[in-house]
N, C-alpha and C positions, 0 to 999 in steps of 0.2 A: 769679410776680413779676414785676412791672412790669421789662421790659427796657429801657425808655426810661431809666433812672437806673442805667447799670450800676454806678457807684462806691456809691452808697449799698446796691445791691442787694447786691454783693459783700462789703462792708462787714457787714452785716447778717448774712447769709448764714454769712459766714466763722467772724464772732466768736458770733454765736448756737447755731450745730450746736458749735462747740470747746467754749461753756459747758458743753452738755451730755453730750458725748460726754467733755470733760476729767473732770467729775464722776463719770460713771460709772465711768471709768478710775481714778480714786484710790478709789473704793468698793471695787474688786477689788484694791487694794494697787499698781495698777499708777502709774508717773508721769502726770502729768496731760498732758505731751506726746506722748504715744501716741495719748491722745484729739483732740489738736488734728492731729497728722497722718492719723488716720484720717476726723475730718472734712476735710480737704482731697481726700481720695480721693472719698467720698462725694458734694463738689459739684465736681470734678474734669469733665472731659471725656471718660473712660474707663469711666462709669458710667453706667446709667440715670437719669434724673429731672432735676431743677436743674443747671445746668451755669454757675460762676459766670464773670467774664470774668477769665481767665488772666492776660493780659497787664496790667490794674489791680492783681489781686492780688501781681504780680511787683511792681512798684513800689512798692506799700503796703510791702511785704517789705524793698525795700530802703531805705526809710525807716527801718525798724525795725533793721536791722544797720548803720546810719548812726549811731542813737543809742543803740545797745548797745555799739558799737566806741566811741564818745565817751565812754560811762561807765568804759569800761575804761581811758581815756586819763587820765581822770582820777584814777583808782587807780593808775596805772602808770606815774609819773615815768622820764623819761629815765636818772636816776640806778639805777633798780629795771632798766631796760632794759641799762644798760650793765653793773649789777653781774653780770647772768648771762648775760652776750656770751659767755664761755669754755666755757657747755657750750651755750647755745641755739644758737648761730651752726653750729659745727662739727657737732653734735649734729642737728639739722633737716636740714643738707645730707646727712648721711650718711643720714639716716634718707628723705627723698626720692628718695635714689638705690637704695637696698635696695627700697623698696615700689614705685618705678616699674619697676625690674628683675623684680620679683614678677609684676607685672599687664604686662608684655610678654610673660614666658615664656609666663603661660598664653593671652595673646590668641593668640600664633603658634602655639599647641597646638591653636587650633580653626581655624587655617585663616587668620587675619587677615593682610593686609600690615604691614609697619613701621609705618608712617604711623599706622593705627588702633591699632597695639598700643601705639606712645609715646603718644598722646594718652589712651589707656585707662589705661596706667599712672600717668600723673602726674596722673588723674583721681583716683584710688584712693591717691594718696601724700599729700594735703592734708586736714586735720582741718578742721572747721567751729569758728570762735572762737565765734560763738554760741552752740551748742552746749554748748561749754568753758563759757563764763561762767557760764551757768544751772547747771553741773553744780556748777561751784566754789563759786558764791554759794549754793548750797541745802544744801552741806555748809558753809558756813562757812571755807572756806581760800582766797578770792580772794587773802587778801594775805597769805597765809602765804609761805614761802621756797619751798616746792612750789608751791605757785598761780604765782609770779612766773616760776617756770622753765620750766611749762607755757603760761603765756600769752607769755613773751619765744620760746619756741619757735613756738610758732604765729605769732607775728608776723615771725619771718623766713619760716616758709612763706609767708605773705603776700606778701612781699617777692619770694619766691623767684619765686611765681606770676603778680606783675605783670609779672616780666620775661618770663617764659614766654607771658605773654598775647601781650605785643607782639611778641615773636620769630618764634611759631607760622607766622603768614601769611607773611613771607617764607621759611620752611622748609620750607611745603607744598609748593612747588616739588621741591623735594629730596625729598620724601616721599610723592610722587604725586599730590599735590593741583593747583592751578592757581594760580597767580600770577606776579605780572614785579616785584616789591618787591627791591629789594638788602640781602640779608641784613646786612652788616656795619653798612651805614647805620642800619639800624633799630636795631640793638644798641647804635650808638654816642650815636643820638638818645637811644634809653630811657634810658642811664647819665646822660644829660646833662639829661633830664626829672626824675626820679627824684631825681638829685643837688641838681638847683634847688629841687625842692619842700620837699626834705627841708633845704637850707640855709636858707630861706626862713621854716620854721616856726621853726628855731633860734635863728636870728640873730634877724630881725623880729618871729614869732608869741610868743616868749616875752616880749618886751617890749609887746608891744602888748595881746594879748588879755587879761593879768590884768589891766592898769590899765582897760580896759574893762570887765571886769567888776566892778573896783571902784567904777568912776563909777554903773554902773545900782544897784548894790545900794545905793549913796547916797542914791537918788531913795526908799529905802523900798518902792518899789512891787514886789508881789510878783509881779503879773503881768508887769510888764517885764523882770524877773529871768529867768522862767521862759522868756519869748519870746525874750531874748538868748542862753539855752542850745540855744533848740531853731533857732534864726536860726545862730548859731555851729557846731553840728552838721552841720546841712544844706548850708548856703551853703559853706563851706571843705570839706566832702566834694563837691560838687557842681563846685565852681570848681577843686579838686586834679584830679579828672575829667577836665574839659574844657581845662584850660590845660597840665597837665603827664603825662596819660593813668596817672595814678594810680587804685587801684580806690577807690571810695567807699568801703568798710571800712578801708581804709589811711588816707585823707584825713582821715576822722573821729576814728580813733585817734590820730593826730598832731595834731589841734583840742585833744582831749582832756588830751594830755598837756602841750601848752604853757599849756592853762587852769588845770591843777593846779598851776602856780606861784601862783597866785590863793589868798591865806587864805579864800576862799568857795568852795573846790573841792566840800568835804563837801556844802557847802548845795546846790551844782549838781546834785550826783548824786542828793540824794535829791527835789530838784523834777523831775528830767528821770525818776523813777523809774515813776512811772505809765503815762507815752508810753511809754517804753521796754517795760513788760511788755504793754501794749495790741498796739504794733508785733511785738513776739519774737512773738507768739501767732500774727498774721499771716502770717510768715515761716514756722511750720512747717505752716498751712494750706497755704501756696502750694506749697510742698513736696509737700504730700499730692498736690496737682491735679495734679501732672507726672505720676505713678505710675502707669503701666499696670498694673492685676493680672493681665493673664495671662500675664505674662511669669514669673509665679510656674508655673503650668501648663504652658507651652511649654517653657522652659531651666531645671526644676528644679537640675540640676547645676551648672551655669553660674552661677546666682544663689549657690548655696551656694560655690563659689569665690571667687566675688565677696567675699562675707560672711568667708569665712576670710580672705582676703589682710586685709580691713579691720581684722577684730579680734582674728585672731591673727598673722599674719605682721607687718604692720606694726608692731603693738603689742609683740610677741615684738623686736623687731630696738630697737625704741625703749629699751626696758627693757634690754636688754643694753648698747646705749651707754651709757645712763646710770649704769649699774654700772663700767662700763669706765672713765669717768670719775671713781671712786673716790667718786661720792655713796650715800647709804643706799639700802635696801632700799625703804623708806617712799616716797621721790623718785620710785624707778624705777617701783614700781607706779602712783604718780600720774600719773606721764607717759604711761606704756602705756596709762591708763584715759582719758586727755586726748586721746590719738589714734586709739581705737578706733571713729572714726565718720569721716564725710565730709558737706561740705557746700557753703556756697556757692560759694566757688571751683570744685567740682567742677562744679557744676552751669553755671557760666560757661566753662568750659573744655570742658565736652562740648558746650555748644551751639555752640561758635567751630569745633570740630571737626567735627561736622556741617554747618557751612555752609561749610567748604572741602573738603568731601568726603573727610574724612581717617576719619573715624569713623561708622560703619554706624549706622542706626537701632536697630538691634538693642544695640549698645552702650551707647548712649541709656539705653536701658531696664533693663539690667541694673545699669549706675552708679545710677540711680535707685533701681531696688530696694535693692542694698547701701546707699544714703542713708538710704532709709525703715526698714531694719532696725536699721542698726546706730545710728541716732539713736533709737529706741525701745529700744534693749537699754542704750544708756550709760549712762543715770542707774543703771539696776542694776548694774551694772559698778564704778560709784563707791560704791556701798552696800556692793558685798561686798566693797571694800578694807581696811576695819580688820579684820573678822571672818578674814578670807583671810591678813592679814599675823599676827595672832596664831594663825591654825591653824599657818603655817610655823615662825613662832616655837619652838611647841611640839613640832615634830614635827621640824626640820631644825636640824642641827650649822651647814649652810652658810648659813642662812638668818640665823641669828643671827649669825654673822661678818658675813654682809651688811649688817645692820643698824649694825653698829660697824666699818666698816672703817677702817684704818690712817690715821692723821690726824696729824701731829706737831702740829696745834692745836687737839685733844681735851682737853689737860691746859693747867693753868697752869704756866709755867715754874717751876724749883725756885728761880730766883734771885727770885720775885715776892714783895714786900716782905709787911711782915707786916699791915700796914693794910689791905692788900685782903683776908686772909683771915680776920677778925673784924669784926662789927657794922659789915660793908658792905653796901652796896646790891649787889643784883643784878638789872641791867638786861637784861630779855629783847628781842631786836630792836632795830637799830640804823637803822631808818630815817629818815624825816623827824621822826616824833614822839621816837624814841629819841635821834636825834641831839642835838637841842632839849634834852631833859632832861640828856642827858650834856653839854653845855656848862655849862648853870646849874650842875650838882655839881660840875663842874671847879671855875669860877669861887669857889665857895664850900667847897671845897677838903676835898668828901665824897667818899670814895673809893668806888668801885664797881666791879664786873666786869661785862662785856656777855657774853651768850649768845647769839650768832648763829648761824643755819646758813650762812651764806656763808663758806665758808673764805677766798676771795680778800680779803674784808673786813675779814675777823678778822685776816690776815697785814698788812693796812695799818693796823688799830687796836694792832698788837703794835709796831710800827715808829714809830710817834708815841709810842709811852709808855703805852697804855691796856691795862690788862690786860682779857683776852679769852678766852674757850674757843669752839672751833668745833662746831655739832651741836644736835641737837634739844631744847630744853630741857623739851619734855613727855617723856622719858626722863630716869629717875633719877638716870644715871650723869653727865649733862650739868651735873643742878644741883649733885650731888655737888662734881665738878670747878671749879665754881663757890663752893665753899662755903658750899652754904646753909644748911649745919648751925650753922655761928656769924653766919648774916649778920642783921644789922636787919631789912629790907624786900626785897621783892621786888616789882619795879616791871615790869610786861608791858606793852612800848609796841608790841606787834603786835597785828593784828588776826585769830585764828585759831582760831574758835569750837569746831572739830573736835577740838584740842587743849588749849586754854586750862585746860579742868576739869581733864583728867587732870595737867598741870604745876600748877594749885592743891592738889589732892589729896596730890601727891608732895610740895611745899613744905611742907604743914600736917602731914605724917606724920615728914619730918624735921626740921622746927622748927615744934613747935606755937605757938610765940611770937611767930613772925614776922608781921610787917605786912602785908599784900598791898593794891597799889594796881593795878587791870587799867583798859584802856582799852576801848572798844567804839564801834560804830557806830550801835546801835539802843535803845531802850528796852526793848523783849522780851530782847535778850540781856542786859541790865544785871540783869532783872530775874532771870533764870537765874543770872547770876555772884554775886547778893547772896545767894542760897539756900546759895553753898559759902561764906557767912561770909567773902565779901571785902572789908576796910578799907574801900577806897574804889574807886568805879567812875566813869570819866570818859566823856561822849560827846562828840563831835565830830573836828576834824580839825585844824587851825592851830591854831586856838584852843585847843585841849583842851593841847598840849603847855606852851604857858604855863602854863596853870592846874594840870596835874600836878606841873609843876616849883616852883612855888609852894606847892602841899599838901605835898612832899616836904621842901622846905627848911625849913618852918615846923614838921615832925616833928622835924626836926633840930638845930631850935631857932635856926633863922635868920631874920632880919629881912630883907623883901623890901620894896623901894616899888611894885613892878607884876611881874605876871608876867614 
């Protein structure tokens, strides 16, 4: 391999070997990303043969993280983030504290000093948003309530790690390292910078970037539109890092969130998908390149302890916290699986700890081993969620009770008017699309009942006079409480392929004559839904709400001039 062109040789070797090993992994029923990680090990500096450029691979991986987080921001609106704040904020903070305590305890038992133990514990406490996105997208649950809670949880973790990364250098003197910075000055400056960045994105970005996207789309050039997306993701992320000290990932995430205000957000997501996929592969390859396989031989018990904290300790703590907030068992299992891995922030924090002479090289190797193993296992954990939930439901009375925790909003009030109990529309999901459909139905005087997993949102809907029930509409009891048996139409305004098929079958069983309208993001999903004899399937994002509303109103004999 010609080392005079390190960029080309790194990309060619990384993608080529990832393709081969990813294919072999899929053939033996393993996730493809296991092959990508092994490809990184093969071309890394700790194995014989060709060694790719680690620095270049890391920078390419950073671009992948930017594009992936930008894509999440396009799906995850500010309203979505605000809607899950009551569980994501306290849950993430408490989970970080528990996982850090576990890591500190284990490290101190190995004879490490306090500074090394704290860095070690913090590195194990934060999960990889990139890995989570891949898992949620593979399961079709990224836009579900559980998916929004998991993503919101990790966004809070990312914000916490930004603070840690800035505060660690001035704290190094207290923890045994070498520094001359002032702690309180660093804390104040960090809070000021992060607040300024968020304010700038919310106040200015929400007005400027959607308009920019509209003007670019108006040219009719697909190339310019795609270029605009890439420039927005990479440039805003880089600018946020240089000017405000915010991580690339977090900067790109907020850039995507403000772009989501545009009616072209779904097109932006689709156009950036090939680039996101390619650079995501490079991210996993770069992780594999950092791994020294000899740590598995030299320190097997320590590796086992690290993996145990990541997959069992941290996940168990998160699951119990979710249940304590009175969310159902399936939400607890989803969040637990989401956090059963570590990733990009762990690598950054580990590198900083080593440079500050806080964390020994041995600690870095153990953290990378835990990351490699947990990332490899994580897709298998997500695949096991559904059978695990079914097994628990069939074997445990407690599990069945946890699936349906006491919830005052799980039933319609006895004072609900009769018009909401017969011939009504059952509207599943009250996000951006569901909200616009509800507005169209209200204007035409068509009664509807909202089924939504977010209890706080259901409470607000009832306060505004809208009939709503809280719960997962794929569960029969939730549809029954929405009076699906007497309903004339079921409108699924949320994208959750994992549960939509079950929801449709339940509705058709309870009400064989019901008409079903469903939204989706891809033609492949639409083909699967049509096999369920769905009345109408809509693809798209913002323009989709108008089309769905028009179709529903026409079915009720209402004339509309435009969607």
